[in-house]
N, C-alpha and C positions, 0 to 999 in steps of 0.2 A: 504494500500500500504506500502511495506517495503522498507527500504533503503538498497540497495545492496552495501556493502562496507566491508572492512576487519576490524574486531574488533581489531586485533593485527597487529603491524608493523613487519618488518623483524627481529627486535631485540627481539621480543616476548613481547613487551610492548603495552599497549593500544594505538591505533592509534590517531593521532591528530584529524581526522574526528570524531572518536567515542567520544573523549573528548568533542568536540564542541557540538555534538548532545546530549550527556548526560548532558552537562552544560545547554543547552536549556530546557531539560526535568526535571532537578533537581528542578525547581520551582514548578513542579506538585506534589511533595511529601510534606506531611505535616511538616516533620522535615527538618532541614537544613543540615543534615549529608552529603548527597551526594555533595552538593555545597562546604562544608568545605573540604571534601576529595579531590575534584577536585582542589581547591585552594592550598592545601598542596602539591599535586602532581606537579602542575606547579612550585611551589617554589623549590621543590627538583630537578626538571628538570633544572631549572636555576642554582642551586648550582652545579650540575654535570657539566654543560657546563662551569661554572666559573672555576672549578678545572682544566679543560683541558687547560685553558689559564692563569692560575695563575703564578705569578713570582716565579722562582726557583733560588734563589741566591746561594744556597749551595746544595750539594748532598742530605743532610738531608731534605731540603725543597722539593726536587723532590720526595723523598720517601713518605713524609707526604702527598703531594698533590695526588700522585698516590693512596695511601691508602684511602684518603678522596673521591676521584673520584670513586673508586671501591665500597666503602661503600655506597655512595650516589646512585650509580647505583643499588645496591642490594635493597635499600629502594624504588627506582622506581619500581622494579619488585614486591616487596611485596605490595606496594600501588596500583599498576596497577591491580593486582589480587584482592585486597580488593574492589576496585571500581567496577570491573566487577561482582564480587560476590554480592555486595550490589545491583547493578542495576538489576541483575537477581531476587534477593529476593524481590525487590520493583516492579517487573513486567515490568521494562523498556527494558530488553533484553529477547528475546524469545528463544525457544529451538534450533533455527537455528542460534543463535548468531547475530540476527538482532535487531536493536533498533525499538521498537514498535512505531507506529504513535500515 
């Protein structure tokens, strides 16, 4: 039985549901790389959100935080793709973009 869900969210990033399902399956893989990547991804997500709410005391602060947010969002996209590709290579995601049971 396959889980019917969206692998990507509306922003083109791995969905929260997919992250949770892959987190659960990451313990089935002999190495810990999938779990480490998922942890790094969640940290980058938190940093991106932090930048959206960071204090901007000067115009320069605002520019720096917008740049950091943009850079962090780019990292989310790269890591999202990396996680999905690794999950496919490890057999966790099938050809229909569904997480295998």
